[in-house]
C-alpha positions as CSV (number, residue, x, y, z in Angstrom):
1,X,-28.2,-1.0,19.2
2,X,-27.3,-0.9,15.7
3,X,-26.3,2.9,16.1
4,X,-24.5,2.3,19.2
5,X,-22.4,-0.5,17.3
6,X,-21.8,1.7,14.5
7,X,-20.2,4.4,16.7
8,X,-17.8,1.9,18.5
9,X,-14.3,1.6,17.6
10,X,-14.3,-2.0,16.9
11,X,-13.0,-2.2,13.1
12,X,-9.2,-2.3,12.4
13,X,-7.9,0.9,10.6
14,X,-7.9,0.8,6.9
15,X,-4.9,1.5,4.9
16,X,-6.0,4.9,4.1
17,X,-6.3,5.6,8.0
18,X,-2.6,3.9,8.4
19,X,-1.3,6.2,5.5
20,X,-2.8,9.3,7.2
21,X,-1.3,8.7,10.4
22,X,1.9,8.2,8.8
23,X,1.8,11.3,7.0
24,X,1.2,13.1,10.3
25,X,4.0,11.7,11.8
26,X,1.9,9.1,13.8
27,X,4.0,6.0,14.1
28,X,4.5,3.4,16.6
29,X,7.7,3.6,18.5
30,X,9.3,2.1,21.5
31,X,12.1,4.0,23.7
32,X,12.9,0.5,25.1
33,X,13.8,-0.8,21.5
34,X,15.7,2.5,20.9
35,X,17.8,2.0,24.2
36,X,18.6,-1.5,23.5
37,X,19.7,-0.7,19.9
38,X,21.9,2.0,21.2
39,X,23.5,-0.3,23.5
40,X,23.8,-3.3,21.4
41,X,25.2,-1.2,18.7
42,X,27.8,-0.1,21.4
43,X,28.5,-3.3,22.7
44,X,29.1,-4.6,19.2
45,X,31.5,-2.1,18.3
46,X,33.2,-2.5,21.5
47,X,33.5,-6.0,21.0
48,X,35.1,-5.8,17.3
49,X,37.3,-2.9,18.3
50,X,37.7,-3.7,22.1
51,X,41.7,-4.6,21.8
52,X,42.4,-1.6,19.7
53,X,40.5,0.7,22.0
54,X,42.1,-0.8,25.1
55,X,45.7,0.0,23.4
56,X,44.7,3.1,22.2
57,X,43.3,3.9,25.8
58,X,46.4,2.8,27.6
59,X,48.4,5.1,25.0
60,X,46.3,8.0,25.5
61,X,46.7,7.8,29.3
62,X,50.1,7.3,29.3
63,X,50.9,10.3,27.0
64,X,48.3,12.4,29.2
65,X,50.1,11.8,32.4
66,X,53.4,12.3,31.2
67,X,55.0,15.5,30.1
68,X,58.3,17.2,29.5
69,X,59.7,19.7,31.8
70,X,59.6,22.5,29.1
71,X,55.8,21.7,28.4
72,X,55.3,22.6,32.0
73,X,56.7,26.1,31.4
74,X,55.7,26.5,27.8
75,X,51.8,27.2,27.4
76,X,52.2,26.8,23.7
77,X,53.5,23.2,24.0
78,X,50.7,22.3,26.7
79,X,47.9,23.6,24.1
80,X,49.4,21.8,21.4
81,X,49.6,18.2,23.6
82,X,46.1,19.0,24.7
83,X,44.8,19.5,21.4
84,X,46.5,16.4,19.9
85,X,45.1,14.4,23.2
86,X,41.6,15.7,22.3
87,X,41.8,14.4,18.8
88,X,43.4,10.9,19.8
89,X,40.3,10.6,22.1
90,X,37.6,11.5,19.8
91,X,39.3,9.0,17.2
92,X,39.1,6.3,19.8
93,X,35.4,6.6,20.4
94,X,34.5,7.9,17.1
95,X,33.6,4.3,15.9
96,X,31.1,3.6,18.8
97,X,29.6,7.1,18.3
98,X,28.8,6.2,14.7
99,X,27.5,2.7,15.3
100,X,25.1,4.4,17.8
101,X,24.0,7.2,15.4
102,X,23.6,4.1,13.0
103,X,21.3,2.3,15.3
104,X,19.5,5.5,15.8
105,X,18.5,5.9,12.3
106,X,18.0,2.1,11.8
107,X,15.4,1.5,14.7
108,X,12.4,3.0,13.1
109,X,12.8,0.6,10.4
110,X,12.2,-2.1,13.0
111,X,9.0,-0.4,13.9
112,X,7.7,-0.3,10.6
113,X,9.6,2.2,8.5
114,X,11.3,5.7,8.6
115,X,9.5,8.7,8.0
116,X,9.9,12.3,8.1
117,X,6.6,14.4,8.3
118,X,6.9,18.3,8.5
119,X,3.5,18.1,10.4
120,X,5.0,16.6,13.4
121,X,6.9,19.8,13.8
122,X,4.1,22.1,13.6
123,X,3.0,24.3,16.8
124,X,0.1,22.4,18.2
125,X,-1.7,24.3,21.3
126,X,-3.9,21.5,21.8
127,X,-0.9,19.9,23.4
128,X,-0.3,22.7,25.7
129,X,-3.9,22.2,27.2
130,X,-3.3,22.0,31.0
131,X,-6.6,20.2,31.7
132,X,-6.0,17.7,28.9
133,X,-2.2,17.4,30.4
134,X,-3.5,16.7,33.7
135,X,-5.8,13.8,31.8
136,X,-2.9,12.6,30.3
137,X,-0.9,12.2,33.6
138,X,-3.8,10.2,35.5
139,X,-4.7,8.1,32.3
140,X,-4.5,4.4,32.2
141,X,-1.7,4.7,29.4
142,X,0.2,6.9,32.1
143,X,-0.1,4.2,34.8
144,X,0.8,1.7,32.2
145,X,4.0,3.7,31.5
146,X,4.7,4.2,35.2
147,X,4.4,0.3,36.0
148,X,6.5,-0.4,32.9
149,X,9.1,2.0,34.2
150,X,9.4,0.6,37.7
151,X,9.4,-3.2,36.4
152,X,12.3,-1.8,33.8
153,X,14.3,0.1,36.7
154,X,14.1,-3.5,38.9
155,X,15.0,-5.6,36.2
156,X,17.9,-3.5,34.9
157,X,19.0,-2.9,38.6
158,X,18.8,-6.4,39.2
159,X,21.2,-7.2,36.3
160,X,23.6,-4.5,37.6
161,X,23.6,-5.5,41.2
162,X,24.3,-9.1,39.9
163,X,27.3,-8.0,37.5
164,X,28.8,-6.1,40.4
165,X,28.6,-9.2,42.7
166,X,29.8,-11.5,40.0
167,X,32.9,-9.4,39.2
168,X,33.5,-7.6,42.6
169,X,36.9,-9.4,42.8
170,X,38.1,-8.3,39.5
171,X,37.0,-4.9,39.9
172,X,39.0,-4.7,43.1
173,X,41.8,-6.2,41.7
174,X,42.1,-3.3,39.1
175,X,43.5,-1.2,41.8
176,X,46.7,-3.1,42.1
177,X,47.2,-4.1,38.2
178,X,49.4,-1.8,35.9
179,X,47.8,0.4,33.3
180,X,47.8,-2.0,30.4
181,X,46.7,-5.0,32.3
182,X,44.1,-2.9,34.3
183,X,42.4,-1.6,31.3
184,X,42.2,-4.9,29.4
185,X,40.5,-6.3,32.5
186,X,38.3,-3.3,32.9
187,X,37.3,-3.5,29.2
188,X,36.3,-7.1,29.7
189,X,34.0,-6.5,32.8
190,X,32.5,-3.5,30.8
191,X,31.9,-5.9,27.8
192,X,30.3,-8.3,30.3
193,X,28.3,-5.7,31.9
194,X,26.9,-4.4,28.4
195,X,26.3,-7.9,27.4
196,X,24.1,-8.4,30.4
197,X,22.3,-5.1,30.5
198,X,21.6,-5.9,26.8
199,X,20.1,-9.4,27.8
200,X,17.7,-7.6,30.6
201,X,16.6,-5.1,27.8
202,X,16.1,-7.8,25.4
203,X,13.4,-9.1,27.7
204,X,11.9,-5.8,28.2
205,X,11.9,-4.8,24.2
206,X,10.2,-8.5,23.7
207,X,7.2,-7.3,26.0
208,X,7.1,-3.7,25.0
209,X,7.5,-3.7,21.1
210,X,4.3,-6.0,20.8
211,X,2.5,-3.9,23.2
212,X,3.2,-0.7,21.3
213,X,2.1,-2.1,18.3
214,X,-1.0,-3.2,19.9
215,X,-1.7,0.2,21.3
216,X,-1.0,1.8,18.2
217,X,-3.1,0.0,16.1
218,X,-5.9,0.1,18.8
219,X,-5.7,3.9,18.6
220,X,-6.4,4.2,15.3
221,X,-9.3,1.5,15.3
222,X,-12.4,3.0,13.5
223,X,-16.1,3.0,13.8
224,X,-18.3,1.1,11.1
225,X,-19.7,4.6,10.2
226,X,-16.3,6.0,9.5
227,X,-15.4,3.1,7.4
228,X,-18.4,3.9,5.2
229,X,-17.6,7.2,5.1
230,X,-14.2,6.5,3.9
231,X,-15.4,3.6,1.3
232,X,-17.6,6.6,-0.1
233,X,-15.1,9.3,-0.3
234,X,-12.7,6.8,-1.9
235,X,-14.8,5.1,-4.4
236,X,-18.0,7.7,-4.8
237,X,-21.6,7.7,-3.7
238,X,-23.2,4.1,-4.9
239,X,-26.2,6.1,-5.8
240,X,-24.3,8.8,-7.8
241,X,-22.3,6.0,-9.4
242,X,-25.5,4.0,-10.3
243,X,-26.8,7.4,-11.9
244,X,-23.5,7.7,-13.9
245,X,-23.6,4.5,-15.4
246,X,-27.4,4.9,-15.9
247,X,-26.8,8.3,-18.2
248,X,-23.5,6.4,-19.8
249,X,-25.7,3.4,-21.1
250,X,-28.1,5.9,-22.1
251,X,-25.6,8.0,-24.1
252,X,-24.2,4.7,-25.5
253,X,-27.8,3.5,-26.4
254,X,-28.3,6.9,-28.2
255,X,-25.0,6.6,-30.2
256,X,-26.0,3.2,-31.1
257,X,-29.5,4.2,-32.1
258,X,-28.1,6.9,-34.4
259,X,-26.3,4.1,-36.6
260,X,-29.4,2.2,-37.4
261,X,-30.4,4.3,-40.4
262,X,-27.1,3.9,-41.8
263,X,-27.2,0.1,-41.6
264,X,-27.6,-2.2,-44.8
265,X,-30.2,-4.8,-42.9
266,X,-31.8,-5.6,-39.6
267,X,-32.0,-9.1,-38.6
268,X,-34.9,-10.0,-36.2
269,X,-36.1,-12.8,-34.1
270,X,-38.8,-11.4,-35.0
271,X,-39.7,-9.9,-31.7
272,X,-37.1,-10.5,-29.2
273,X,-34.0,-9.7,-30.8
274,X,-32.8,-7.1,-33.5
275,X,-29.1,-6.8,-35.1
276,X,-28.3,-4.1,-37.3
277,X,-25.5,-5.1,-39.8
278,X,-23.5,-2.6,-42.1
279,X,-21.0,-4.0,-44.8
280,X,-18.5,-1.4,-47.0
281,X,-16.5,-3.8,-49.0
282,X,-13.7,-0.8,-49.7
283,X,-13.2,-0.4,-45.9
284,X,-14.4,-3.6,-44.1
285,X,-13.0,-7.1,-44.1
286,X,-16.8,-8.5,-43.1
287,X,-20.0,-7.2,-42.0
288,X,-20.2,-5.1,-38.7
289,X,-22.9,-4.8,-36.0
290,X,-23.6,-1.3,-35.5
291,X,-26.6,-2.0,-33.4
292,X,-28.2,-4.7,-31.4
293,X,-30.7,-5.2,-28.5
294,X,-33.6,-7.3,-27.0
295,X,-37.1,-6.8,-26.1
296,X,-38.0,-3.2,-25.8
297,X,-34.6,-2.0,-27.6
298,X,-35.0,-4.6,-30.4
299,X,-38.4,-3.0,-31.1
300,X,-37.1,0.6,-31.1
301,X,-34.2,-0.8,-33.6
302,X,-37.3,-2.1,-35.8
303,X,-39.1,1.3,-35.3
304,X,-35.9,3.5,-36.6
305,X,-35.3,0.9,-39.3
306,X,-38.8,1.1,-40.7
307,X,-38.8,4.7,-40.6
308,X,-35.4,5.1,-42.7
309,X,-36.5,2.4,-44.8
310,X,-33.8,-0.2,-43.9
311,X,-34.6,-3.7,-44.9
312,X,-35.6,-6.0,-42.2
313,X,-35.2,-9.8,-42.3
314,X,-36.7,-12.5,-40.0
315,X,-34.1,-15.1,-39.2
316,X,-34.5,-16.3,-35.6
317,X,-31.6,-18.6,-35.6
318,X,-29.2,-16.2,-37.1
319,X,-30.6,-13.1,-34.9
320,X,-30.2,-15.1,-31.6
321,X,-26.3,-16.2,-32.6
322,X,-25.6,-12.9,-33.7
323,X,-26.9,-11.2,-30.5
324,X,-24.7,-13.9,-28.5
325,X,-21.6,-13.7,-30.3
326,X,-20.9,-10.3,-31.7
327,X,-20.7,-7.0,-29.8
328,X,-21.7,-3.6,-31.2
329,X,-18.9,-2.2,-33.2
330,X,-17.3,-5.6,-33.8
331,X,-17.1,-7.6,-37.1
332,X,-19.5,-10.9,-37.2
333,X,-17.8,-14.1,-36.3
334,X,-16.0,-16.0,-39.0
335,X,-18.4,-18.9,-38.5
336,X,-21.3,-16.7,-39.1
337,X,-19.9,-15.5,-42.6
338,X,-21.7,-18.3,-44.8
339,X,-25.1,-17.4,-42.8
340,X,-24.6,-13.1,-43.2
341,X,-23.8,-13.7,-46.8
342,X,-27.4,-15.1,-47.7
343,X,-28.5,-12.1,-45.9
344,X,-26.2,-9.4,-47.6
345,X,-27.1,-11.3,-51.1
346,X,-30.8,-10.6,-50.5
347,X,-30.2,-7.1,-49.5
348,X,-28.1,-6.4,-52.6
349,X,-31.1,-7.8,-55.0
350,X,-33.5,-5.6,-52.8
351,X,-31.1,-2.6,-53.6
352,X,-31.2,-3.6,-57.4
353,X,-35.1,-3.9,-57.5
354,X,-35.4,-0.5,-55.8
355,X,-33.2,0.9,-58.3
356,X,-35.0,-1.0,-61.3
357,X,-38.2,-2.0,-60.1
358,X,-39.7,-1.9,-63.8
359,X,-39.7,-5.5,-65.1
360,X,-38.4,-7.2,-62.0
361,X,-39.7,-9.4,-59.4
362,X,-39.6,-8.8,-55.8
363,X,-36.6,-10.7,-54.2
364,X,-37.8,-13.8,-52.2
365,X,-36.3,-13.4,-48.7
366,X,-34.2,-16.6,-47.6
367,X,-36.7,-19.0,-46.1
368,X,-34.4,-20.6,-43.8
369,X,-30.8,-19.5,-42.8
370,X,-28.8,-22.5,-40.9
371,X,-26.2,-21.5,-38.5
372,X,-23.6,-23.7,-37.5
373,X,-24.4,-26.0,-34.7
374,X,-23.6,-24.6,-31.0
375,X,-23.9,-21.0,-32.2
376,X,-27.7,-20.7,-31.6
377,X,-28.5,-20.3,-28.0
378,X,-32.2,-21.1,-28.4
379,X,-31.8,-24.2,-30.8
380,X,-33.2,-27.3,-29.1
381,X,-30.6,-29.8,-27.7
């Protein structure tokens, strides 16, 4: 059962899957929304420029139906008149065409953004497979599209029938009206028809756009196995990442251990913690932690320090405080300056003893090095 559930497309598409679909030109679209936007843009332009267009159409019709006697017998004059009327006609309908083009360009943004994908223009022979073509023709999606087309035709046909019934008296009256009055009345009827048609399309769009978006995301759903595979590809194999982190820690530990022989002193717990410190007054403002560790790593630090004759001092409170509040490569906290100063003073005494052993006494290690309250994590409360 678990394997079957992993192979079922029950998971929403990931951002990477959606981005790949966009790159392939696979984006949601709605033909009904496109038709609605085109008609709405045309109706809007007609509403704003209706008076100017009606007057221009009347002048165009008047000049087109009247010509002088000379023009009837002179083809050059007739051609010039025809060219002038054509330019005037394009000028008259040009704003509507521009509004329609703008609506076509703007429609994809309503559905999620405009995109240009060269992959969408590539030849795909799978689309030409007749067997798959028949399968698409008799699929549930095709049936749904057929039902939607029938309902759309009924709705738009009903709207147009209602418009004709509502405006039939005005339409018949156009036959007896002068050109100017007739064009004005016809433009009003045409605008009313556009508004009614747009209202009918708005109902269709309100249903179709959510359906197309749901269908688009449903097609891109993923199985759990696909999600896991994508996560491995994008983030890397968890086991490989764990091995890489382990190797990185080992390399960092090796670099840290290589600094222990250069340390001035190793402060110990004595068994649980070990912190190696180095101080160079010429280049450092305060002692620096060059290595630290606990348990096995602490034991290894003590072994390397013994092999390289690095002094070791047992100071449990200070060792615990340094381990908690200082990182490798960082200077010790200012609050521990006084405590570490006692340690460094003992180190200098040890160095003097090693240089002038004759006639001197072995320096006594500090008996108890106090740390400020709250810095020792192992101090009793």
